[in-house]
Structure formats: structure tokens, C-alpha cells
DSSP file (Angstrom, degrees, kcal/mol; ACC not computed):
  #  RESIDUE AA STRUCTURE BP1 BP2  ACC     N-H-->O    O-->H-N    N-H-->O    O-->H-N    TCO  KAPPA ALPHA  PHI   PSI    X-CA   Y-CA   Z-CA
    1    1 A X              0   0    0      0, 0.0     2,-0.5     0, 0.0     0, 0.0   0.000 360.0 360.0 360.0 121.8   44.8   17.5   40.6
    2    2 A X        -     0   0    0      0, 0.0     2,-0.5     0, 0.0     0, 0.0  -0.840 360.0-165.4-100.1 129.9   47.9   17.1   42.7
    3    3 A X        -     0   0    0     -2,-0.5     2,-0.1     4,-0.0     5,-0.0  -0.959  14.3-135.2-114.2 125.8   48.0   14.1   45.0
    4    4 A X     >  -     0   0    0     -2,-0.5     4,-2.2     1,-0.1     5,-0.1  -0.380  22.0-116.4 -75.5 159.7   50.6   13.8   47.7
    5    5 A X  H  > S+     0   0    0      1,-0.2     4,-2.2     2,-0.2     5,-0.2   0.886 119.5  52.1 -61.4 -37.6   52.5   10.6   48.4
    6    6 A X  H  > S+     0   0    0      2,-0.2     4,-1.8     1,-0.2    -1,-0.2   0.833 107.9  52.3 -65.7 -32.3   50.9   10.5   51.8
    7    7 A X  H  > S+     0   0    0      2,-0.2     4,-2.5     1,-0.2    -2,-0.2   0.868 107.7  51.6 -69.1 -38.4   47.5   10.9   50.1
    8    8 A X  H  X S+     0   0    0     -4,-2.2     4,-2.2     2,-0.2    -2,-0.2   0.948 111.5  46.0 -59.0 -52.4   48.2    8.0   47.8
    9    9 A X  H  X S+     0   0    0     -4,-2.2     4,-2.1     1,-0.2    -2,-0.2   0.837 112.8  50.5 -65.5 -35.4   49.2    5.7   50.7
   10   10 A X  H  X S+     0   0    0     -4,-1.8     4,-2.4     2,-0.2    -1,-0.2   0.919 111.4  48.3 -70.8 -42.6   46.1    6.7   52.7
   11   11 A X  H  X S+     0   0    0     -4,-2.5     4,-2.1     2,-0.2    -2,-0.2   0.871 111.2  50.0 -62.1 -38.5   43.8    6.1   49.8
   12   12 A X  H  X S+     0   0    0     -4,-2.2     4,-2.5     2,-0.2    -2,-0.2   0.916 111.0  49.6 -67.1 -41.9   45.4    2.7   49.2
   13   13 A X  H  X S+     0   0    0     -4,-2.1     4,-2.3     1,-0.2    -2,-0.2   0.891 111.6  48.6 -62.8 -41.5   45.1    1.7   52.9
   14   14 A X  H  X S+     0   0    0     -4,-2.4     4,-2.0     1,-0.2    -1,-0.2   0.900 112.7  48.2 -70.1 -36.2   41.4    2.8   52.9
   15   15 A X  H  X S+     0   0    0     -4,-2.1     4,-2.5     2,-0.2    -2,-0.2   0.900 113.4  46.4 -65.8 -41.6   40.8    0.8   49.7
   16   16 A X  H  X S+     0   0    0     -4,-2.5     4,-2.6     2,-0.2     5,-0.2   0.873 112.7  50.3 -72.0 -34.5   42.5   -2.3   51.1
   17   17 A X  H  X S+     0   0    0     -4,-2.3     4,-2.1     2,-0.2    -1,-0.2   0.895 111.9  48.3 -67.5 -39.6   40.7   -2.0   54.4
   18   18 A X  H  X S+     0   0    0     -4,-2.0     4,-2.6     2,-0.2    -2,-0.2   0.923 112.7  48.4 -61.3 -48.8   37.4   -1.7   52.5
   19   19 A X  H  X S+     0   0    0     -4,-2.5     4,-2.9     1,-0.2     5,-0.3   0.933 112.4  48.9 -58.7 -48.8   38.2   -4.8   50.4
   20   20 A X  H  X S+     0   0    0     -4,-2.6     4,-2.4     1,-0.2    -1,-0.2   0.921 112.4  46.2 -61.3 -42.9   39.2   -6.8   53.4
   21   21 A X  H  X S+     0   0    0     -4,-2.1     4,-2.4     2,-0.2    -1,-0.2   0.935 114.0  48.6 -66.6 -42.7   36.1   -6.0   55.3
   22   22 A X  H  X S+     0   0    0     -4,-2.6     4,-2.6     2,-0.2    -2,-0.2   0.916 112.0  49.0 -65.6 -41.9   33.8   -6.7   52.3
   23   23 A X  H  X S+     0   0    0     -4,-2.9     4,-2.9     2,-0.2     5,-0.2   0.890 110.9  50.7 -62.9 -39.4   35.6  -10.1   51.6
   24   24 A X  H  X S+     0   0    0     -4,-2.4     4,-2.3    -5,-0.3    -2,-0.2   0.927 112.6  45.1 -61.7 -45.7   35.3  -11.1   55.2
   25   25 A X  H  X S+     0   0    0     -4,-2.4     4,-2.7     2,-0.2     5,-0.4   0.924 115.7  48.8 -67.5 -43.0   31.5  -10.3   55.2
   26   26 A X  H  X S+     0   0    0     -4,-2.6     4,-2.4     1,-0.2     5,-0.5   0.921 110.8  48.6 -60.2 -47.6   31.1  -12.0   51.9
   27   27 A X  H  X S+     0   0    0     -4,-2.9     4,-1.4     1,-0.2     5,-0.2   0.922 116.9  43.2 -59.9 -44.6   32.9  -15.1   52.9
   28   28 A X  H  X S+     0   0    0     -4,-2.3     4,-2.4    -5,-0.2    -2,-0.2   0.942 119.8  38.3 -69.1 -46.2   30.9  -15.4   56.1
   29   29 A X  H  X S+     0   0    0     -4,-2.7     4,-2.7     2,-0.2     5,-0.4   0.911 117.3  48.0 -78.7 -43.1   27.5  -14.6   54.8
   30   30 A X  H  X S+     0   0    0     -4,-2.4     4,-2.2    -5,-0.4     6,-1.8   0.889 115.4  48.5 -64.2 -35.7   27.7  -16.5   51.5
   31   31 A X  H  X S+     0   0    0     -4,-1.4     4,-1.8    -5,-0.5    -2,-0.2   0.968 115.8  41.6 -67.1 -51.5   29.2  -19.5   53.5
   32   32 A X  H  < S+     0   0    0     -4,-2.4    -2,-0.2    -5,-0.2    -3,-0.2   0.934 125.7  33.2 -62.8 -47.1   26.5  -19.5   56.1
   33   33 A X  H  < S+     0   0    0     -4,-2.7    -3,-0.2    -5,-0.2    -1,-0.2   0.824 137.7  11.7 -82.5 -34.5   23.5  -18.9   53.8
   34   34 A X  H  < S-     0   0    0     -4,-2.2    -3,-0.2    -5,-0.4    -2,-0.2   0.366  91.8-114.5-132.1   6.3   24.5  -20.6   50.6
   35   35 A X  S  < S+     0   0    0     -4,-1.8     2,-0.3    -5,-0.4    -4,-0.3   0.756  75.1 123.8  68.0  22.8   27.5  -22.8   51.3
   36   36 A X        -     0   0    0     -6,-1.8    -1,-0.2    -7,-0.1    -2,-0.2  -0.891  51.1-144.4-117.8 146.5   29.7  -20.8   49.0
   37   37 A X     >  -     0   0    0     -2,-0.3     4,-2.5    -7,-0.1     5,-0.2  -0.480  39.4 -96.6 -89.6 173.8   33.0  -19.0   49.4
   38   38 A X  H  > S+     0   0    0      1,-0.2     4,-2.5     2,-0.2     5,-0.1   0.945 126.2  43.4 -58.6 -49.5   33.8  -15.7   47.7
   39   39 A X  H  > S+     0   0    0      1,-0.2     4,-2.1     2,-0.2    -1,-0.2   0.851 110.1  56.2 -69.4 -32.1   35.7  -17.4   44.9
   40   40 A X  H  > S+     0   0    0      2,-0.2     4,-2.0     1,-0.2    -1,-0.2   0.940 111.4  44.2 -58.2 -49.6   33.0  -20.0   44.5
   41   41 A X  H  X S+     0   0    0     -4,-2.5     4,-2.9     1,-0.2    -2,-0.2   0.912 110.6  54.9 -63.1 -43.3   30.5  -17.3   44.0
   42   42 A X  H  X S+     0   0    0     -4,-2.5     4,-2.7     1,-0.2    -1,-0.2   0.888 108.4  47.5 -57.7 -41.8   32.7  -15.4   41.6
   43   43 A X  H  X S+     0   0    0     -4,-2.1     4,-2.1     2,-0.2    -1,-0.2   0.903 114.5  47.0 -69.2 -39.0   33.2  -18.4   39.4
   44   44 A X  H  X S+     0   0    0     -4,-2.0     4,-2.2     2,-0.2    -2,-0.2   0.863 111.7  51.7 -64.3 -36.6   29.4  -19.0   39.3
   45   45 A X  H  X S+     0   0    0     -4,-2.9     4,-2.2     2,-0.2    -2,-0.2   0.941 110.5  47.6 -66.3 -49.7   28.8  -15.3   38.7
   46   46 A X  H  X S+     0   0    0     -4,-2.7     4,-1.0     1,-0.2    -2,-0.2   0.929 114.2  46.9 -57.8 -46.2   31.2  -15.3   35.7
   47   47 A X  H  < S+     0   0    0     -4,-2.1    -1,-0.2     1,-0.2    -2,-0.2   0.850 111.3  50.8 -67.8 -34.7   29.7  -18.4   34.3
   48   48 A X  H  < S+     0   0    0     -4,-2.2    -1,-0.2     1,-0.2    -2,-0.2   0.829 110.0  51.1 -70.8 -31.3   26.1  -17.1   34.7
   49   49 A X  H  < S+     0   0    0     -4,-2.2    -1,-0.2    -5,-0.2    -2,-0.2   0.684  91.8  95.5 -77.2 -18.6   27.1  -13.9   33.0
   50   50 A X  S >< S-     0   0    0     -4,-1.0     3,-1.1    -3,-0.2     5,-0.1  -0.495  81.5-123.5 -78.4 147.8   28.6  -15.7   29.9
   51   51 A X  T 3  S+     0   0    0      1,-0.3    -1,-0.1    -2,-0.2    -4,-0.0   0.869 109.7  31.5 -55.0 -46.8   26.4  -16.3   26.9
   52   52 A X  T 3  S-     0   0    0      2,-0.3    -1,-0.3    -3,-0.0     3,-0.1   0.259 110.6-112.8-102.7  12.5   26.7  -20.0   26.8
   53   53 A X  S <  S+     0   0    0     -3,-1.1    47,-2.6     1,-0.2     2,-0.3   0.796  85.9  97.4  64.7  26.4   27.1  -20.5   30.6
   54   54 A X  E     -A   99   0A   0     45,-0.2     2,-0.3    -8,-0.1    -2,-0.3  -0.970  50.1-169.6-144.1 161.8   30.6  -21.7   30.0
   55   55 A X  E     -A   98   0A   0     43,-2.2    43,-3.0    -2,-0.3     2,-0.3  -0.992  34.8-106.7-147.6 142.1   34.2  -20.4   30.1
   56   56 A X  E >>  -A   97   0A   0     -2,-0.3     4,-2.6    41,-0.2     3,-0.6  -0.596  36.5-124.4 -67.8 131.5   37.4  -21.8   29.0
   57   57 A X  H 3> S+     0   0    0     39,-2.9     4,-2.4    -2,-0.3     5,-0.2   0.847 108.4  49.7 -47.9 -49.2   39.3  -22.8   32.2
   58   58 A X  H 3> S+     0   0    0     38,-0.3     4,-1.7     1,-0.2    -1,-0.3   0.895 113.6  44.8 -60.1 -41.7   42.4  -20.7   31.4
   59   59 A X  H <> S+     0   0    0     -3,-0.6     4,-2.3     1,-0.2    -2,-0.2   0.857 112.0  53.3 -72.2 -34.2   40.3  -17.6   30.7
   60   60 A X  H  X S+     0   0    0     -4,-2.6     4,-1.9     2,-0.2    -2,-0.2   0.884 105.5  54.0 -63.9 -39.8   38.1  -18.2   33.8
   61   61 A X  H  <>S+     0   0    0     -4,-2.4     5,-2.5    -5,-0.2     4,-0.4   0.926 112.5  44.2 -58.6 -47.7   41.3  -18.4   36.0
   62   62 A X  H ><5S+     0   0    0     -4,-1.7     3,-0.9     1,-0.2    -1,-0.2   0.911 110.7  53.7 -67.4 -38.9   42.4  -15.0   34.8
   63   63 A X  H 3<5S+     0   0    0     -4,-2.3    -1,-0.2     1,-0.3    -2,-0.2   0.827 115.6  39.7 -67.7 -29.6   38.9  -13.4   35.0
   64   64 A X  T 3<5S-     0   0    0     -4,-1.9    -1,-0.3     2,-0.1    -2,-0.2   0.302 112.5-116.5-103.4   9.8   38.6  -14.4   38.8
   65   65 A X  T < 5 +     0   0    0     -3,-0.9     2,-0.3    -4,-0.4    -3,-0.2   0.855  69.4 129.5  64.8  39.7   42.2  -13.7   39.6
   66   66 A X      < -     0   0    0     -5,-2.5    -1,-0.2    -6,-0.2    -2,-0.1  -0.854  60.9-110.3-121.9 156.8   43.2  -17.3   40.6
   67   67 A X     >  -     0   0    0     -2,-0.3     4,-2.4     1,-0.1     5,-0.2  -0.343  38.3-107.8 -72.2 166.8   46.2  -19.4   39.4
   68   68 A X  H  > S+     0   0    0      1,-0.2     4,-2.1     2,-0.2    -1,-0.1   0.858 120.6  50.2 -65.9 -33.0   45.2  -22.3   37.2
   69   69 A X  H  > S+     0   0    0      2,-0.2     4,-1.9     1,-0.2    -1,-0.2   0.877 109.9  50.7 -73.8 -35.7   45.9  -24.8   40.0
   70   70 A X  H  > S+     0   0    0      2,-0.2     4,-2.1     1,-0.2    -2,-0.2   0.925 112.3  46.5 -61.6 -44.1   43.8  -22.8   42.4
   71   71 A X  H  X S+     0   0    0     -4,-2.4     4,-3.2     1,-0.2     5,-0.2   0.904 108.5  57.3 -67.8 -37.3   40.9  -22.7   40.0
   72   72 A X  H  X S+     0   0    0     -4,-2.1     4,-2.1     1,-0.2    -1,-0.2   0.902 109.3  43.9 -58.7 -42.9   41.3  -26.4   39.3
   73   73 A X  H  X S+     0   0    0     -4,-1.9     4,-2.0     2,-0.2    -1,-0.2   0.882 114.5  50.3 -66.1 -37.6   40.9  -27.2   43.0
   74   74 A X  H  X S+     0   0    0     -4,-2.1     4,-2.6     2,-0.2    -2,-0.2   0.916 111.3  47.8 -68.8 -41.7   37.9  -24.9   43.2
   75   75 A X  H  X S+     0   0    0     -4,-3.2     4,-2.4     2,-0.2    -2,-0.2   0.870 107.7  56.1 -65.7 -35.8   36.3  -26.4   40.1
   76   76 A X  H  X S+     0   0    0     -4,-2.1     4,-2.3    -5,-0.2    -2,-0.2   0.958 111.0  44.7 -55.5 -50.2   36.9  -29.9   41.6
   77   77 A X  H  X S+     0   0    0     -4,-2.0     4,-1.5     1,-0.2    -2,-0.2   0.915 113.9  47.6 -58.8 -47.7   35.0  -28.8   44.7
   78   78 A X  H  <>S+     0   0    0     -4,-2.6     5,-2.6     1,-0.2     6,-0.7   0.874 111.8  52.8 -62.4 -37.0   32.1  -27.1   42.7
   79   79 A X  H ><5S+     0   0    0     -4,-2.4     3,-2.0     1,-0.2    -2,-0.2   0.918 104.7  53.8 -65.4 -46.0   31.9  -30.3   40.5
   80   80 A X  H 3<5S+     0   0    0     -4,-2.3    -1,-0.2     1,-0.3    -2,-0.2   0.844 109.5  49.4 -58.2 -35.4   31.6  -32.5   43.5
   81   81 A X  T 3<5S-     0   0    0     -4,-1.5    -1,-0.3    -5,-0.2    -2,-0.2   0.389 116.7-116.5 -83.3   1.7   28.7  -30.4   44.6
   82   82 A X  T < 5S+     0   0    0     -3,-2.0    22,-0.5     2,-0.2    21,-0.4   0.671  82.9 117.8  73.3  15.5   27.1  -30.6   41.1
   83   83 A X  S   <S+     0   0    0     -5,-2.6    18,-2.0    20,-0.2     2,-0.3   0.746  77.4  15.0 -85.8 -25.8   27.4  -26.8   40.5
   84   84 A X  E     -B  100   0A   0     -6,-0.7     2,-0.3    16,-0.2    16,-0.2  -0.920  63.7-151.7-140.4 166.3   29.7  -27.0   37.5
   85   85 A X  E     -B   99   0A   0     14,-2.2    14,-3.2    -2,-0.3     2,-0.4  -0.951  14.3-131.0-133.0 156.2   31.0  -29.5   35.0
   86   86 A X  E     +B   98   0A   0     -2,-0.3     2,-0.3    12,-0.2    12,-0.2  -0.846  28.9 172.4 -97.5 143.4   34.2  -29.9   33.0
   87   87 A X  E     -B   97   0A   0     10,-2.0    10,-4.0    -2,-0.4     2,-0.1  -0.990  30.5-107.0-148.4 152.4   34.0  -30.5   29.3
   88   88 A X  E     -B   96   0A   0     -2,-0.3     2,-0.5     8,-0.2     8,-0.2  -0.370  31.6-111.4 -77.2 155.1   36.6  -30.6   26.5
   89   89 A X        -     0   0    0      6,-1.8     3,-0.4     3,-0.7     6,-0.2  -0.721  16.8-143.0 -86.0 131.1   37.0  -28.1   23.9
   90   90 A X  S    S+     0   0    0     -2,-0.5     3,-0.1     1,-0.2    -1,-0.1   0.899  98.7  39.2 -61.0 -41.3   36.1  -29.2   20.4
   91   91 A X  S    S+     0   0    0      1,-0.2     2,-0.4    -3,-0.1    -1,-0.2   0.617 122.0  39.8 -83.3 -13.5   38.9  -27.3   18.6
   92   92 A X    >   -     0   0    0     -3,-0.4     3,-1.1     3,-0.1    -3,-0.7  -0.908  62.2-162.8-144.5 106.2   41.7  -27.9   21.2
   93   93 A X  T 3  S+     0   0    0     -2,-0.4    -1,-0.1     1,-0.3    -4,-0.1   0.753  94.8  53.4 -61.6 -24.8   42.0  -31.3   22.8
   94   94 A X  T 3  S+     0   0    0     -6,-0.1    -1,-0.3     2,-0.0     2,-0.2   0.704  93.2  92.7 -84.1 -19.9   44.2  -29.8   25.6
   95   95 A X    <   -     0   0    0     -3,-1.1    -6,-1.8    -6,-0.2     2,-0.4  -0.474  59.1-160.9 -79.7 145.3   41.6  -27.0   26.4
   96   96 A X  E     - B   0  88A   0     -8,-0.2   -39,-2.9    -2,-0.2   -38,-0.3  -0.987   4.9-149.9-127.7 135.9   38.8  -27.5   29.1
   97   97 A X  E     -AB  56  87A   0    -10,-4.0   -10,-2.0    -2,-0.4     2,-0.5  -0.770   7.6-145.4 -95.9 148.5   35.6  -25.7   29.5
   98   98 A X  E     -AB  55  86A   0    -43,-3.0   -43,-2.2    -2,-0.3     2,-0.4  -0.988  23.7-164.3-110.2 125.7   33.9  -25.1   32.9
   99   99 A X  E     -AB  54  85A   0    -14,-3.2   -14,-2.2    -2,-0.5     2,-0.3  -0.940  17.2-126.8-117.3 133.8   30.2  -25.2   32.4
  100  100 A X  E     - B   0  84A   0    -47,-2.6   -16,-0.2    -2,-0.4     2,-0.2  -0.583  27.3-148.1 -76.1 131.1   27.5  -24.0   34.8
  101  101 A X     >  -     0   0    0    -18,-2.0     4,-2.5    -2,-0.3     5,-0.2  -0.522  28.7-103.7 -94.2 170.4   24.9  -26.7   35.6
  102  102 A X  H  > S+     0   0    0      1,-0.2     4,-2.6     2,-0.2     5,-0.1   0.883 125.7  51.4 -58.0 -37.3   21.3  -26.1   36.4
  103  103 A X  H  > S+     0   0    0    -21,-0.4     4,-2.4     2,-0.2    -1,-0.2   0.887 110.7  50.5 -64.8 -39.5   22.0  -26.7   40.1
  104  104 A X  H  > S+     0   0    0    -22,-0.5     4,-2.5   -21,-0.2    -2,-0.2   0.882 108.9  50.5 -63.7 -40.4   24.8  -24.1   39.8
  105  105 A X  H  X S+     0   0    0     -4,-2.5     4,-2.8     2,-0.2     5,-0.2   0.939 111.5  48.7 -63.3 -46.6   22.5  -21.6   38.2
  106  106 A X  H  X S+     0   0    0     -4,-2.6     4,-2.5     2,-0.2    -2,-0.2   0.930 111.7  47.3 -57.1 -48.3   20.0  -22.1   41.0
  107  107 A X  H  X S+     0   0    0     -4,-2.4     4,-1.8     1,-0.2    -1,-0.2   0.901 112.4  51.0 -63.9 -41.3   22.6  -21.7   43.8
  108  108 A X  H  X S+     0   0    0     -4,-2.5     4,-1.6     2,-0.2    -1,-0.2   0.946 110.1  48.9 -59.7 -49.6   24.0  -18.6   42.0
  109  109 A X  H  X S+     0   0    0     -4,-2.8     4,-0.6     1,-0.2    -2,-0.2   0.885 111.8  49.5 -61.7 -37.7   20.5  -17.0   41.7
  110  110 A X  H  < S+     0   0    0     -4,-2.5     4,-0.4    -5,-0.2    -1,-0.2   0.889 113.7  46.2 -64.6 -37.5   19.8  -17.7   45.4
  111  111 A X  H  X S+     0   0    0     -4,-1.8     4,-2.7    -5,-0.2    -2,-0.2   0.651  90.6  82.8 -84.8 -18.8   23.1  -16.2   46.4
  112  112 A X  H  X S+     0   0    0     -4,-1.6     4,-3.1     1,-0.2     5,-0.3   0.918  89.4  50.6 -56.9 -47.1   22.9  -13.0   44.3
  113  113 A X  H  X S+     0   0    0     -4,-0.6     4,-2.3    -3,-0.2    -1,-0.2   0.908 112.2  47.7 -55.5 -42.7   20.7  -11.0   46.8
  114  114 A X  H  > S+     0   0    0     -4,-0.4     4,-2.4     2,-0.2     5,-0.2   0.974 114.3  47.1 -61.8 -55.7   23.0  -11.8   49.6
  115  115 A X  H  X S+     0   0    0     -4,-2.7     4,-2.2     1,-0.2    -2,-0.2   0.916 115.8  43.7 -48.2 -53.0   26.1  -10.8   47.5
  116  116 A X  H  X S+     0   0    0     -4,-3.1     4,-2.3     1,-0.2    -1,-0.2   0.861 112.0  53.4 -65.9 -36.7   24.6   -7.5   46.3
  117  117 A X  H  X S+     0   0    0     -4,-2.3     4,-1.8    -5,-0.3    -1,-0.2   0.919 109.7  48.9 -66.1 -43.1   23.2   -6.6   49.8
  118  118 A X  H  X S+     0   0    0     -4,-2.4     4,-2.4     1,-0.2     5,-0.3   0.924 112.6  46.7 -59.0 -47.0   26.7   -7.1   51.3
  119  119 A X  H  X S+     0   0    0     -4,-2.2     4,-2.4    -5,-0.2    -1,-0.2   0.899 111.8  51.0 -68.1 -36.8   28.4   -5.0   48.7
  120  120 A X  H  < S+     0   0    0     -4,-2.3    -1,-0.2     1,-0.2    -2,-0.2   0.858 116.5  43.0 -63.9 -34.6   25.8   -2.3   49.0
  121  121 A X  H  < S+     0   0    0     -4,-1.8    -2,-0.2    -5,-0.2    -1,-0.2   0.791 121.4  36.2 -81.3 -29.4   26.3   -2.3   52.7
  122  122 A X  H  < S+     0   0    0     -4,-2.4     2,-0.2    -5,-0.1    -2,-0.2   0.738  96.0  86.2-102.2 -26.7   30.1   -2.5   52.8
  123  123 A X  S  < S-     0   0    0     -4,-2.4     2,-0.1    -5,-0.3     5,-0.0  -0.520  85.8-104.3 -81.2 144.5   31.3   -0.3   49.9
  124  124 A X    >>  -     0   0    0     -2,-0.2     4,-1.8     1,-0.1     3,-0.9  -0.392  25.7-122.0 -63.3 139.2   31.7    3.4   50.3
  125  125 A X  H 3> S+     0   0    0      1,-0.3     4,-2.6     2,-0.2     5,-0.2   0.848 111.3  58.0 -44.7 -43.6   28.9    5.5   48.8
  126  126 A X  H 3> S+     0   0    0      1,-0.2     4,-2.3     2,-0.2    -1,-0.3   0.874 106.1  47.9 -59.2 -39.5   31.4    7.4   46.7
  127  127 A X  H <> S+     0   0    0     -3,-0.9     4,-2.6     2,-0.2    -1,-0.2   0.894 111.4  50.4 -73.6 -38.6   32.6    4.2   45.0
  128  128 A X  H  X S+     0   0    0     -4,-1.8     4,-2.7     2,-0.2    -2,-0.2   0.914 111.8  48.4 -63.1 -42.8   28.9    3.1   44.4
  129  129 A X  H  X S+     0   0    0     -4,-2.6     4,-2.4    -5,-0.2    -2,-0.2   0.933 111.5  50.1 -61.7 -46.5   28.1    6.5   42.8
  130  130 A X  H  X S+     0   0    0     -4,-2.3     4,-2.2     1,-0.2    -2,-0.2   0.936 112.0  46.6 -61.8 -46.9   31.2    6.3   40.7
  131  131 A X  H  X S+     0   0    0     -4,-2.6     4,-1.8     1,-0.2    -1,-0.2   0.902 111.8  50.9 -62.8 -39.2   30.3    2.8   39.4
  132  132 A X  H  X S+     0   0    0     -4,-2.7     4,-1.7     1,-0.2    -1,-0.2   0.904 108.5  53.0 -66.2 -36.3   26.7    3.7   38.7
  133  133 A X  H  < S+     0   0    0     -4,-2.4    -1,-0.2     1,-0.2    -2,-0.2   0.900 109.2  48.6 -63.9 -39.1   27.9    6.7   36.7
  134  134 A X  H  < S+     0   0    0     -4,-2.2    -1,-0.2     1,-0.2    -2,-0.2   0.872 114.3  47.5 -69.2 -33.0   30.2    4.5   34.6
  135  135 A X  H  <        0   0    0     -4,-1.8    -1,-0.2    -5,-0.2    -2,-0.2   0.745 360.0 360.0 -79.7 -24.7   27.4    2.0   33.9
  136  136 A X     <        0   0    0     -4,-1.7    -3,-0.2    -5,-0.1    -2,-0.2   0.493 360.0 360.0-153.6 360.0   24.6    4.2   33.0
């Protein structure tokens, strides 16, 4: 399959526009309905998906595509709202874990249908089909 340079640029612009529109809708609706931003939700989501409901801060920053300082500010905010806690790593005194609290788990569970509904509404059907094929 040969793709022209113009085709690559057009595909990139379409993907970027889709991402921007989805992020704007997520930011607006998650904020209005659940008091969460997109990055807040993504942190809660990663913690909820992890087996022990915790993530090493450095690895969490990488997983959610934030700098360590941006993640630290976000975790400070989530901690003030009782949604996560910080705890030290037993084997590494310099390491910090971010842990999902019961309140954080409840907020995440309440926000999941909003998040999934927005993505289902905003993402192109071809992207959803491709993702579903990869998963199952």
C-alpha cells in the first residue's frame, strides 16, 4: 500500500482534530458531571486497572504521558479530594507509590460510563472497529 505525503498529512490532521474534539468533550463532561479533568480520570483509570490499585509515581507519569512535576501537582490535587494517597516504596526509600482510595474508586466507577460514552460518540467508527478487532 503506497501512501502519498499529502495523504499522510491529511490522516495526521484528521487524527489530531479527532483527538482535540474528544479531549474537549471529555474535559467538559467529566468536569461538569464528576469534577474530574481528562488527566485526573486517566490517573484514576490506570490505578483502577492495576492489580493492587497502586502505581509507582515515575511509572504512572510515563503511562499517562505527563512529566513527573505535572503528575505531582495532579496527585496533590487528587489527594486533597481524597481520591488517591501517596505511600513510600518498601524497597526504595526514594520511590513513591500513588494509591487509589475507596473514594477514588467510587468516583472512577461513576465516571466510567460518561468517559466511554463520549469516546463511543467522538471516535470514528473505523477506529473503534480496529480497536475491537485487536482486543478480541
